[in-house]
ZATOR-305143 format. One line per 5 residues: number of its first residue (from 1); their letters; for each residue x, y, z of N, C-alpha, C. Coordinates in nm, 4 decimals, decimal comma, padded with zeros to 6 digits, always signed. Example, Ala and Ser with C-alpha at 12.3 -4.5 7.8 and 13.67 -1.06 7.14 Angstrom:
BEGIN
1) AS) +01,3190 -00,5690 +00,7800 +01,2300 -00,4500 +00,7800 +01,3200 -00,3300 +00,7800  +01,2850 -00,2250 +00,7080 +01,3670 -00,1060 +00,7140 +01,2900 +00,0030 +00,7870 .
END
This chain:
BEGIN
1) MLTVL) -00,6721 +02,5588 -01,0246 -00,5635 +02,5100 -00,9399 -00,4965 +02,3913 -01,0078  -00,3671 +02,3855 -01,0004 -00,2951 +02,2781 -01,0660 -00,3140 +02,1502 -00,9856  -00,3817 +02,0527 -01,0428 -00,4173 +01,9334 -00,9675 -00,3388 +01,8106 -01,0077  -00,2611 +01,8184 -01,1146 -00,1872 +01,7007 -01,1592 -00,0604 +01,6837 -01,0785  +00,0327 +01,6095 -01,1314 +00,1611 +01,5847 -01,0685 +00,1491 +01,4884 -00,9519 .
6) LPPTL) +00,0792 +01,3793 -00,9732 +00,0768 +01,2706 -00,8782 +00,2008 +01,1868 -00,9013  +00,2405 +01,1061 -00,8027 +00,3602 +01,0247 -00,8191 +00,3437 +00,9236 -00,9296  +00,4535 +00,8911 -01,0007 +00,4430 +00,8047 -01,1158 +00,4215 +00,6571 -01,0871  +00,4537 +00,6064 -00,9678 +00,4298 +00,4652 -00,9435 +00,3397 +00,4387 -00,8251  +00,3398 +00,5242 -00,7258 +00,2546 +00,5012 -00,6114 +00,1318 +00,5899 -00,6190 .
11) PSAAS) +00,0119 +00,5342 -00,5951 -00,1103 +00,6123 -00,6119 -00,1388 +00,7005 -00,4928  -00,2203 +00,8013 -00,5143 -00,2730 +00,8795 -00,4030 -00,3890 +00,8020 -00,3460  -00,4488 +00,8502 -00,2379 -00,5614 +00,7807 -00,1786 -00,6754 +00,7687 -00,2770  -00,6884 +00,8651 -00,3663 -00,7979 +00,8652 -00,4619 -00,7850 +00,7541 -00,5645  -00,6649 +00,6940 -00,5747 -00,6459 +00,5905 -00,6753 -00,7282 +00,4664 -00,6463 .
16) AEPKK) -00,7705 +00,4509 -00,5203 -00,8515 +00,3359 -00,4863 -00,9884 +00,3451 -00,5509  -01,0305 +00,4675 -00,5829 -01,1573 +00,4906 -00,6489 -01,1320 +00,5796 -00,7702  -01,0774 +00,5250 -00,8774 -01,0381 +00,6059 -00,9933 -01,1543 +00,6795 -01,0544  -01,1278 +00,8035 -01,0978 -01,2279 +00,8860 -01,1619 -01,1971 +00,8952 -01,3102  -01,2985 +00,9255 -01,3878 -01,2793 +00,9414 -01,5305 -01,2024 +01,0685 -01,5576 .
21) TAKAS) -01,1079 +01,0622 -01,6469 -01,0301 +01,1808 -01,6814 -01,0470 +01,2111 -01,8281  -01,0250 +01,3373 -01,8615 -01,0410 +01,3783 -02,0010 -00,9297 +01,3195 -02,0835  -00,9650 +01,2625 -02,1972 -00,8665 +01,2039 -02,2875 -00,8322 +01,3034 -02,3969  -00,7061 +01,3149 -02,4287 -00,6668 +01,4041 -02,5374 -00,7028 +01,3376 -02,6687  -00,7464 +01,4156 -02,7643 -00,7837 +01,3592 -02,8938 -00,6613 +01,3087 -02,9656 .
26) KGEDS) -00,6800 +01,2036 -03,0449 -00,5657 +01,1414 -03,1109 -00,4981 +01,2353 -03,2094  -00,5742 +01,3274 -03,2648 -00,5152 +01,4154 -03,3645 -00,4577 +01,5418 -03,3074  -00,4678 +01,5566 -03,1755 -00,4254 +01,6822 -03,1138 -00,2752 +01,6995 -03,1152  -00,2036 +01,5895 -03,0983 -00,0581 +01,6009 -03,0840 +00,0108 +01,4948 -03,1667  +00,0623 +01,5345 -03,2792 +00,1277 +01,4375 -03,3660 +00,2519 +01,3808 -03,3006 .
31) AASEP) +00,3211 +01,4621 -03,2184 +00,4423 +01,4141 -03,1515 +00,4082 +01,3031 -03,0550  +00,2954 +01,3177 -02,9838 +00,2592 +01,2181 -02,8847 +00,2158 +01,0872 -02,9488  +00,1799 +01,0906 -03,0753 +00,1341 +00,9695 -03,1416 +00,2456 +00,8991 -03,2166  +00,3691 +00,9433 -03,1954 +00,4829 +00,8829 -03,2621 +00,5841 +00,8341 -03,1607  +00,5537 +00,7223 -03,0890 +00,6471 +00,6716 -02,9894 +00,7838 +00,6451 -03,0508 .
36) GRDSA) +00,8858 +00,6864 -02,9785 +01,0210 +00,6569 -03,0221 +01,0716 +00,7470 -03,1318  +01,0018 +00,8571 -03,1585 +01,0448 +00,9448 -03,2680 +01,1873 +00,9923 -03,2501  +01,2247 +01,0211 -03,1244 +01,3584 +01,0727 -03,0982 +01,4498 +00,9683 -03,0331  +01,4062 +00,8446 -03,0300 +01,4832 +00,7437 -02,9597 +01,5920 +00,6858 -03,0491  +01,6754 +00,6026 -02,9890 +01,7851 +00,5411 -03,0623 +01,7305 +00,4395 -03,1625 .
41) STHPP) +01,8124 +00,3991 -03,2575 +01,7667 +00,3101 -03,3633 +01,7531 +00,1658 -03,3168  +01,8238 +00,1281 -03,2119 +01,8137 -00,0069 -03,1578 +01,7917 +00,0018 -03,0080  +01,7172 -00,0960 -02,9542 +01,6888 -00,0900 -02,8119 +01,8075 -00,1420 -02,7308  +01,8190 -00,1005 -02,6052 +01,9309 -00,1409 -02,5207 +01,9307 -00,2915 -02,4973  +02,0459 -00,3478 -02,4621 +02,0553 -00,4920 -02,4385 +01,9762 -00,5368 -02,3158 .
46) VNPMA) +01,9623 -00,4522 -02,2147 +01,8892 -00,4881 -02,0943 +01,7406 -00,4738 -02,1203  +01,6604 -00,5703 -02,0746 +01,5171 -00,5606 -02,0994 +01,4547 -00,4573 -02,0053  +01,3442 -00,3948 -02,0469 +01,2835 -00,2857 -01,9692 +01,2378 -00,3271 -01,8306  +01,1824 -00,4495 -01,8173 +01,1374 -00,4925 -01,6856 +01,2536 -00,5017 -01,5880  +01,3678 -00,5483 -01,6373 +01,4859 -00,5600 -01,5509 +01,5292 -00,4234 -01,5001 .
51) ELKKS) +01,5206 -00,3216 -01,5857 +01,5601 -00,1867 -01,5442 +01,4639 -00,1318 -01,4393  +01,3351 -00,1554 -01,4580 +01,2364 -00,1079 -01,3609 +01,2516 -00,1804 -01,2270  +01,2785 -00,3086 -01,2330 +01,3001 -00,3854 -01,1094 +01,4215 -00,3321 -01,0340  +01,5262 -00,2973 -01,1095 +01,6484 -00,2446 -01,0477 +01,6207 -00,1123 -00,9782  +01,5439 -00,0250 -01,0429 +01,5103 +00,1050 -00,9833 +01,4228 +00,0867 -00,8589 .
56) DAALK) +01,3267 -00,0046 -00,8675 +01,2388 -00,0298 -00,7539 +01,3168 -00,0854 -00,6358  +01,4100 -00,1757 -00,6635 +01,4928 -00,2329 -00,5572 +01,5775 -00,1251 -00,4903  +01,6297 -00,0325 -00,5703 +01,7113 +00,0765 -00,5151 +01,6274 +00,1662 -00,4250  +01,5034 +00,1930 -00,4669 +01,4153 +00,2758 -00,3846 +01,3785 +00,2058 -00,2545  +01,3455 +00,0786 -00,2617 +01,3075 +00,0046 -00,1410 +01,4231 +00,0004 -00,0417 .
61) KLFQR) +01,5444 -00,0177 -00,0934 +01,6625 -00,0188 -00,0071 +01,6810 +00,1174 +00,0588  +01,6536 +00,2220 -00,0181 +01,6674 +00,3576 +00,0346 +01,5638 +00,3847 +00,1428  +01,4415 +00,3326 +00,1232 +01,3348 +00,3541 +00,2207 +01,3689 +00,2962 +00,3573  +01,4524 +00,1932 +00,3584 +01,4868 +00,1262 +00,4835 +01,5805 +00,2095 +00,5705  +01,6384 +00,3113 +00,5109 +01,7268 +00,3998 +00,5871 +01,6433 +00,5053 +00,6572 .
66) RAPSW) +01,6314 +00,4936 +00,7878 +01,5515 +00,5863 +00,8657 +01,6365 +00,7061 +00,9084  +01,5766 +00,8245 +00,8990 +01,6482 +00,9457 +00,9394 +01,5465 +01,0548 +00,9703  +01,5699 +01,1353 +01,0779 +01,4797 +01,2467 +01,1085 +01,4680 +01,3408 +00,9896  +01,3482 +01,3946 +00,9648 +01,3234 +01,4771 +00,8466 +01,4114 +01,6011 +00,8405  +01,4608 +01,6460 +00,9580 +01,5392 +01,7687 +00,9608 +01,6896 +01,7431 +00,9476 .
71) SPEAD) +01,7283 +01,6163 +00,9444 +01,8713 +01,5822 +00,9495 +01,9388 +01,5890 +00,8130  +02,0713 +01,6042 +00,8136 +02,1482 +01,6001 +00,6880 +02,1300 +01,4662 +00,6169  +02,1127 +01,3585 +00,6966 +02,0923 +01,2263 +00,6372 +01,9631 +01,2228 +00,5558  +01,8591 +01,2909 +00,6049 +01,7321 +01,2953 +00,5334 +01,7465 +01,3729 +00,4020  +01,8242 +01,4806 +00,4077 +01,8481 +01,5579 +00,2852 +01,9219 +01,4724 +00,1821 .
76) AKRTE) +02,0203 +01,3962 +00,2299 +02,0965 +01,3096 +00,1404 +02,0059 +01,2008 +00,0824  +01,9135 +01,1529 +00,1654 +01,8195 +01,0500 +00,1207 +01,7282 +01,1030 +00,0106  +01,6792 +01,2262 +00,0298 +01,5919 +01,2870 -00,0705 +01,6668 +01,3110 -00,2014  +01,7931 +01,3520 -00,1888 +01,8748 +01,3735 -00,3083 +01,8938 +01,2434 -00,3852  +01,9173 +01,1359 -00,3123 +01,9364 +01,0065 -00,3767 +01,8066 +00,9582 -00,4412 .
81) MRKIV) +01,6936 +00,9861 -00,3745 +01,5647 +00,9494 -00,4318 +01,5444 +01,0190 -00,5658  +01,5748 +01,1479 -00,5695 +01,5592 +01,2241 -00,6938 +01,6474 +01,1656 -00,8041  +01,7660 +01,1231 -00,7671 +01,8588 +01,0660 -00,8645 +01,8026 +00,9366 -00,9220  +01,7441 +00,8538 -00,8356 +01,6881 +00,7264 -00,8811 +01,5680 +00,7503 -00,9715  +01,4799 +00,8417 -00,9282 +01,3610 +00,8720 -01,0071 +01,4001 +00,9271 -01,1440 .
86) SGFLD) +01,4996 +01,0146 -01,1456 +01,5457 +01,0727 -01,2722 +01,6093 +00,9682 -01,3620  +01,6541 +00,8579 -01,3016 +01,7199 +00,7533 -01,3781 +01,6253 +00,6683 -01,4608  +01,4947 +00,6696 -01,4256 +01,4032 +00,5877 -01,5052 +01,2863 +00,6658 -01,5643  +01,2705 +00,7929 -01,5266 +01,1658 +00,8752 -01,5856 +01,2256 +00,9694 -01,6899  +01,1666 +00,9715 -01,8081 +01,2146 +01,0572 -01,9172 +01,1402 +01,1900 -01,9118 .
91) FDELA) +01,1940 +01,2856 -01,8379 +01,1269 +01,4135 -01,8181 +01,1183 +01,4942 -01,9478  +01,2194 +01,4854 -02,0322 +01,2167 +01,5586 -02,1588 +01,1023 +01,5099 -02,2471  +01,0897 +01,3780 -02,2575 +00,9832 +01,3197 -02,3400 +00,8462 +01,3509 -02,2815  +00,8358 +01,3378 -02,1501 +00,7094 +01,3650 -02,0827 +00,6685 +01,5107 -02,0996  +00,7646 +01,6013 -02,0882 +00,7361 +01,7437 -02,1040 +00,6885 +01,7751 -02,2448 .
96) RRSLG) +00,7594 +01,7222 -02,3448 +00,7225 +01,7488 -02,4838 +00,5840 +01,6959 -02,5163  +00,5580 +01,5729 -02,4760 +00,4283 +01,5128 -02,5054 +00,3151 +01,5777 -02,4255  +00,3431 +01,6192 -02,3036 +00,2378 +01,6784 -02,2212 +00,1920 +01,8140 -02,2747  +00,2804 +01,8832 -02,3450 +00,2430 +02,0118 -02,4042 +00,1842 +01,9968 -02,5437  +00,2055 +01,8814 -02,6060 +00,1465 +01,8573 -02,7373 +00,1853 +01,9641 -02,8384 .
101) KHWDH) +00,0848 +02,0187 -02,9065 +00,1074 +02,1168 -03,0131 +00,1715 +02,2454 -02,9618  +00,1561 +02,2740 -02,8331 +00,2109 +02,3985 -02,7778 +00,3642 +02,3951 -02,7715  +00,4213 +02,2745 -02,7654 +00,5670 +02,2605 -02,7552 +00,6386 +02,3268 -02,8723  +00,5816 +02,3136 -02,9910 +00,6452 +02,3672 -03,1120 +00,6540 +02,5190 -03,1129  +00,5737 +02,5858 -03,0321 +00,5707 +02,7319 -03,0321 +00,6596 +02,7924 -02,9219 .
106) LTDKQ) +00,7276 +02,7084 -02,8466 +00,8114 +02,7582 -02,7380 +00,9541 +02,7838 -02,7846  +01,0194 +02,8774 -02,7196 +01,1608 +02,9009 -02,7449 +01,2422 +02,7953 -02,6704  +01,3691 +02,7842 -02,7033 +01,4554 +02,6884 -02,6343 +01,4607 +02,7188 -02,4847  +01,4631 +02,8474 -02,4513 +01,4678 +02,8873 -02,3110 +01,3412 +02,8453 -02,2385  +01,2253 +02,8631 -02,3019 +01,0980 +02,8245 -02,2407 +01,0910 +02,6731 -02,2218 .
111) RTEFV) +01,1401 +02,5994 -02,3203 +01,1387 +02,4535 -02,3101 +01,2254 +02,4059 -02,1937  +01,3444 +02,4626 -02,1839 +01,4364 +02,4243 -02,0768 +01,3754 +02,4541 -01,9401  +01,3145 +02,5703 -01,9278 +01,2541 +02,6111 -01,8009 +01,1354 +02,5218 -01,7655  +01,0563 +02,4872 -01,8658 +00,9400 +02,4029 -01,8418 +00,9811 +02,2626 -01,7971  +01,0787 +02,2043 -01,8663 +01,1260 +02,0701 -01,8311 +01,1799 +02,0688 -01,6883 .
116) ATLRD) +01,2591 +02,1692 -01,6525 +01,3181 +02,1762 -01,5183 +01,2106 +02,1892 -01,4116  +01,1090 +02,2718 -01,4383 +01,0017 +02,2930 -01,3415 +00,9171 +02,1677 -01,3262  +00,8847 +02,1048 -01,4383 +00,8061 +01,9816 -01,4341 +00,8821 +01,8729 -01,3596  +01,0115 +01,8640 -01,3846 +01,0961 +01,7660 -01,3159 +01,0904 +01,7862 -01,1638  +01,1062 +01,9113 -01,1197 +01,1045 +01,9402 -00,9768 +00,9705 +01,9036 -00,9135 .
121) LIERS) +00,8624 +01,9335 -00,9833 +00,7296 +01,9045 -00,9311 +00,7051 +01,7541 -00,9195  +00,7405 +01,6813 -01,0228 +00,7179 +01,5370 -01,0208 +00,8043 +01,4703 -00,9142  +00,9300 +01,5090 -00,9078 +01,0196 +01,4484 -00,8098 +00,9726 +01,4769 -00,6679  +00,9327 +01,6014 -00,6416 +00,8879 +01,6364 -00,5076 +00,7597 +01,5622 -00,4716  +00,6697 +01,5534 -00,5683 +00,5437 +01,4837 -00,5458 +00,5682 +01,3360 -00,5196 .
126) YIKQI) +00,6573 +01,2769 -00,5969 +00,6909 +01,1354 -00,5814 +00,7456 +01,1096 -00,4410  +00,8412 +01,1916 -00,4020 +00,9040 +01,1732 -00,2717 +00,8038 +01,1958 -00,1588  +00,7179 +01,2956 -00,1743 +00,6175 +01,3252 -00,0717 +00,5229 +01,2081 -00,0531  +00,4825 +01,1453 -00,1639 +00,3865 +01,0360 -00,1570 +00,4475 +00,9090 -00,0973  +00,5735 +00,8802 -00,1298 +00,6300 +00,7524 -00,0887 +00,7200 +00,7610 +00,0339 .
131) HGSPD) +00,7586 +00,8826 +00,0764 +00,8534 +00,8964 +00,1870 +00,7999 +00,8332 +00,3154  +00,6705 +00,8506 +00,3400 +00,6130 +00,7967 +00,4628 +00,5442 +00,6631 +00,4431  +00,5534 +00,6059 +00,3247 +00,4870 +00,4784 +00,2976 +00,5830 +00,3791 +00,2333  +00,6819 +00,3338 +00,3094 +00,7805 +00,2429 +00,2524 +00,7296 +00,1006 +00,2352  +00,6196 +00,0667 +00,3027 +00,5693 -00,0697 +00,2984 +00,4752 -00,0906 +00,1796 .
136) YQLDF) +00,5310 -00,1246 +00,0695 +00,4528 -00,1550 -00,0491 +00,5218 -00,2698 -00,1230  +00,4482 -00,3339 -00,2092 +00,5045 -00,4408 -00,2889 +00,4668 -00,4177 -00,4345  +00,5656 -00,4085 -00,5202 +00,5417 -00,3876 -00,6621 +00,5792 -00,5154 -00,7363  +00,4775 -00,5861 -00,7844 +00,5000 -00,7111 -00,8564 +00,4909 -00,6864 -01,0069  +00,5998 -00,7114 -01,0764 +00,6019 -00,6933 -01,2209 +00,5465 -00,8181 -01,2882 .
141) DKETV) +00,4553 -00,7965 -01,3833 +00,3856 -00,9082 -01,4454 +00,4484 -00,9504 -01,5777  +00,4486 -00,8616 -01,6767 +00,5045 -00,8984 -01,8056 +00,5510 -00,7746 -01,8812  +00,6302 -00,7986 -01,9841 +00,6776 -00,6896 -02,0690 +00,6506 -00,7232 -02,2153  +00,6270 -00,6195 -02,2931 +00,6068 -00,6334 -02,4364 +00,6971 -00,5331 -02,5052  +00,7886 -00,5822 -02,5865 +00,8841 -00,4958 -02,6554 +00,8564 -00,4984 -02,8047 .
146) EGNTA) +00,8466 -00,3808 -02,8635 +00,8260 -00,3692 -03,0070 +00,9164 -00,2580 -03,0591  +01,0281 -00,2977 -03,1192 +01,1238 -00,1996 -03,1667 +01,1827 -00,1215 -03,0514  +01,1675 +00,0107 -03,0559 +01,2221 +00,0980 -02,9511 +01,1194 +00,1365 -02,8455  +01,0044 +00,0716 -02,8463 +00,9023 +00,0996 -02,7460 +00,8733 -00,0267 -02,6656  +00,8255 -00,0067 -02,5453 +00,7947 -00,1212 -02,4597 +00,6842 -00,0866 -02,3620 .
151) DVTAT) +00,6083 -00,1887 -02,3238 +00,5080 -00,1779 -02,2184 +00,5435 -00,2790 -02,1107  +00,5389 -00,2354 -01,9872 +00,5616 -00,3253 -01,8746 +00,4429 -00,3118 -01,7801  +00,3802 -00,4238 -01,7475 +00,2668 -00,4202 -01,6560 +00,3090 -00,4696 -01,5182  +00,2440 -00,4156 -01,4173 +00,2757 -00,4514 -01,2798 +00,1519 -00,4326 -01,1930  +00,1580 -00,4852 -01,0719 +00,0517 -00,4657 -00,9742 +00,1133 -00,4125 -00,8464 .
156) LHSVV) +00,0612 -00,3014 -00,8003 +00,1109 -00,2399 -00,6775 +00,0201 -00,2772 -00,5619  +00,0786 -00,3372 -00,4583 +00,0067 -00,3704 -00,3366 +00,0510 -00,2702 -00,2302  -00,0419 -00,1911 -00,1827 -00,0064 -00,0843 -00,0896 -00,1171 -00,0666 +00,0139  -00,0919 +00,0209 +00,1087 -00,1920 +00,0565 +00,2103 -00,2140 +00,2063 +00,2034  -00,3367 +00,2475 +00,1740 -00,3712 +00,3886 +00,1629 -00,4782 +00,4207 +00,2656 .
161) RGKKV) -00,4434 +00,5097 +00,3581 -00,5364 +00,5478 +00,4643 -00,5917 +00,4271 +00,5389  -00,5017 +00,3348 +00,5683 -00,5387 +00,2185 +00,6470 -00,6050 +00,1067 +00,5701  -00,6225 +00,1228 +00,4408 -00,6882 +00,0210 +00,3597 -00,5914 -00,0385 +00,2586  -00,6010 -00,1705 +00,2426 -00,5176 -00,2361 +00,1429 -00,5693 -00,2023 +00,0032  -00,4775 -00,1651 -00,0834 -00,5141 -00,1239 -00,2185 -00,4247 -00,1951 -00,3194 .
166) DVAIE) -00,4857 -00,2522 -00,4190 -00,4129 -00,3121 -00,5305 -00,4372 -00,2276 -00,6543  -00,3318 -00,1829 -00,7164 -00,3430 -00,0934 -00,8318 -00,2725 -00,1542 -00,9518  -00,3436 -00,1626 -01,0626 -00,2838 -00,2104 -01,1880 -00,2042 -00,0970 -01,2499  -00,0809 -00,1259 -01,2883 +00,0083 -00,0241 -01,3434 +00,0623 -00,0694 -01,4782  +00,0698 +00,0236 -01,5704 +00,1322 -00,0027 -01,7003 +00,2334 +00,1075 -01,7279 .
171) YKLLA) +00,3580 +00,0682 -01,7457 +00,4641 +00,1621 -01,7787 +00,4832 +00,1628 -01,9299  +00,4947 +00,2807 -01,9878 +00,5263 +00,2933 -02,1289 +00,6672 +00,3506 -02,1404  +00,7526 +00,2811 -02,2128 +00,8941 +00,3173 -02,2177 +00,9443 +00,3347 -02,3591  +01,0516 +00,4131 -02,3690 +01,1244 +00,4314 -02,4938 +01,2703 +00,3931 -02,4711  +01,3314 +00,3361 -02,5734 +01,4735 +00,3053 -02,5665 +01,5518 +00,4292 -02,6059 .
176) KGSHW) +01,6371 +00,4736 -02,5158 +01,7212 +00,5899 -02,5438 +01,8618 +00,5619 -02,4934  +01,9556 +00,5698 -02,5855 +02,0931 +00,5408 -02,5471 +02,1052 +00,3971 -02,4994  +02,1558 +00,3781 -02,3789 +02,1748 +00,2435 -02,3245 +02,0673 +00,2064 -02,2240  +01,9587 +00,2841 -02,2177 +01,8560 +00,2588 -02,1168 +01,7148 +00,2643 -02,1744  +01,6238 +00,2040 -02,1000 +01,4820 +00,2201 -02,1244 +01,4311 +00,3254 -02,0281 .
181) LVYDV) +01,3572 +00,4250 -02,0784 +01,3071 +00,5325 -01,9943 +01,1547 +00,5416 -02,0032  +01,0928 +00,5666 -01,8895 +00,9467 +00,5746 -01,8813 +00,8991 +00,7138 -01,9217  +00,8010 +00,7192 -02,0139 +00,7443 +00,8485 -02,0507 +00,5960 +00,8587 -02,0143  +00,5372 +00,7490 -01,9695 +00,3984 +00,7524 -01,9240 +00,3748 +00,6364 -01,8291  +00,2883 +00,6585 -01,7299 +00,2483 +00,5547 -01,6363 +00,0969 +00,5559 -01,6277 .
186) ITDDQ) +00,0372 +00,4416 -01,6513 -00,1084 +00,4306 -01,6464 -00,1463 +00,3517 -01,5221  -00,2235 +00,4131 -01,4335 -00,2686 +00,3466 -01,3124 -00,4199 +00,3337 -01,3168  -00,4679 +00,2093 -01,3111 -00,6114 +00,1822 -01,3198 -00,6745 +00,2565 -01,4370  -00,6135 +00,2421 -01,5534 -00,6636 +00,2985 -01,6798 -00,6550 +00,4505 -01,6881  -00,5834 +00,5150 -01,5973 -00,5663 +00,6595 -01,6029 -00,4211 +00,6925 -01,6371 .
191) SMLEN) -00,4033 +00,7621 -01,7479 -00,2704 +00,7956 -01,7966 -00,2194 +00,9240 -01,7320  -00,1018 +00,9147 -01,6715 -00,0382 +01,0321 -01,6149 -00,0150 +01,1360 -01,7242  +00,0353 +01,0915 -01,8396 +00,0646 +01,1818 -01,9500 -00,0618 +01,2507 -02,0010  -00,1688 +01,1759 -02,0199 -00,2918 +01,2354 -02,0709 -00,3541 +01,3314 -01,9700  -00,3417 +01,2999 -01,8422 -00,3905 +01,3925 -01,7397 -00,3151 +01,5250 -01,7473 .
196) YRAEF) -00,1824 +01,5150 -01,7592 -00,1008 +01,6348 -01,7711 -00,1417 +01,7149 -01,8938  -00,1503 +01,6441 -02,0070 -00,1780 +01,7120 -02,1324 -00,3136 +01,7834 -02,1295  -00,4139 +01,7179 -02,0740 -00,5471 +01,7770 -02,0684 -00,5475 +01,9038 -01,9841  -00,4800 +01,8986 -01,8695 -00,4797 +02,0159 -01,7819 -00,3924 +02,1277 -01,8373  -00,2736 +02,0922 -01,8867 -00,1850 +02,1943 -01,9418 -00,2504 +02,2636 -02,0616 .
201) NKIIN) -00,3123 +02,1847 -02,1480 -00,3773 +02,2395 -02,2666 -00,4901 +02,3346 -02,2272  -00,5651 +02,2977 -02,1247 -00,6764 +02,3807 -02,0789 -00,6270 +02,5165 -02,0283  -00,5197 +02,5136 -01,9499 -00,4669 +02,6381 -01,8930 -00,4067 +02,7264 -02,0023  -00,3302 +02,6652 -02,0938 -00,2668 +02,7433 -02,2000 -00,3710 +02,8061 -02,2912  -00,4733 +02,7287 -02,3278 -00,5778 +02,7818 -02,4167 -00,6595 +02,8916 -02,3504 .
206) KESFD) -00,6828 +02,8766 -02,2205 -00,7629 +02,9750 -02,1490 -00,6817 +03,0974 -02,1112  -00,5548 +03,0744 -02,0776 -00,4685 +03,1857 -02,0338 -00,3475 +03,1964 -02,1275  -00,2397 +03,1284 -02,0906 -00,1189 +03,1308 -02,1734 -00,0179 +03,0320 -02,1168  +00,0887 +03,0064 -02,1942 +00,1945 +02,9192 -02,1442 +00,2606 +02,9812 -02,0223  +00,2846 +03,1123 -02,0267 +00,3474 +03,1797 -01,9133 +00,2642 +03,1643 -01,7869 .
211) ALLKR) +00,1313 +03,1658 -01,8020 +00,0427 +03,1486 -01,6867 +00,0570 +03,0080 -01,6292  +00,0704 +02,9089 -01,7183 +00,0904 +02,7708 -01,6734 +00,2204 +02,7581 -01,5958  +00,3270 +02,8111 -01,6525 +00,4570 +02,8027 -01,5872 +00,4548 +02,8733 -01,4523  +00,3847 +02,9859 -01,4457 +00,3737 +03,0601 -01,3208 +00,3020 +02,9772 -01,2147  +00,1961 +02,9076 -01,2548 +00,1225 +02,8219 -01,1609 +00,2096 +02,7080 -01,1109 .
216) MKKKL) +00,2860 +02,6499 -01,2010 +00,3727 +02,5389 -01,1636 +00,4789 +02,5833 -01,0638  +00,5367 +02,6999 -01,0883 +00,6394 +02,7512 -00,9973 +00,5795 +02,7886 -00,8622  +00,4571 +02,8394 -00,8645 +00,3894 +02,8738 -00,7393 +00,3657 +02,7492 -00,6562  +00,3305 +02,6403 -00,7236 +00,3081 +02,5141 -00,6530 +00,4392 +02,4631 -00,5913  +00,5496 +02,4860 -00,6600 +00,6794 +02,4464 -00,6060 +00,7135 +02,5224 -00,4783 .
221) EEKE) +00,6646 +02,6460 -00,4695 +00,6940 +02,7306 -00,3544 +00,6118 +02,6927 -00,2316  +00,5053 +02,6144 -00,2527 +00,4224 +02,5716 -00,1405 +00,5017 +02,4798 -00,0493  +00,4674 +02,4843 +00,0782 +00,5374 +02,3997 +00,1739 +00,5001 +02,2549 +00,1479  +00,6008 +02,1686 +00,1608 +00,5750 +02,0261 +00,1389 +00,4954 +01,9703 +00,2560 .
END
């Protein structure tokens, strides 16, 4: 069963008690070990923390707009959420790195389909996790910029199942065009990207890429 695709900034209830996850070997994916391989030659003028703060502020403002789940206003809210999430998450980079060595064997059509499906799953999961939990505080701690790559650390203060939870978060970003985009989020030492890669690799090796894509699409068809 496809178990990944947790939201990129807000944890699930299980995040309060993090479990060990399989780490991908360093030699498994040369693309994943070359941050910024496809990025621009110079980083954008805006610092990465400022961009993340701007996205977080936009989401918090959006959360304050209350609307019945069945209303047109709710649909518009979800659409805007997807737009904001897409504005700071690099789905192309995440897709390529999550498939590792398998990416090179895909056709352009398969790559396009995979990126689109992964995008839909992540966006839906993100919205599902945070739609009913607007009361959170994301405190950004510091940023480290090195060429076209950056790390931004933060602490998420939230309430999960009635319990206060503090989660350490590390965003990994690449400079692309005029923006910094997130390609991995580490929560309590667990990498979203590595979790994806480990599970995707397992399914592809055991079955096939088509089987993975089929599972992902089936999950999209499930009721939210």
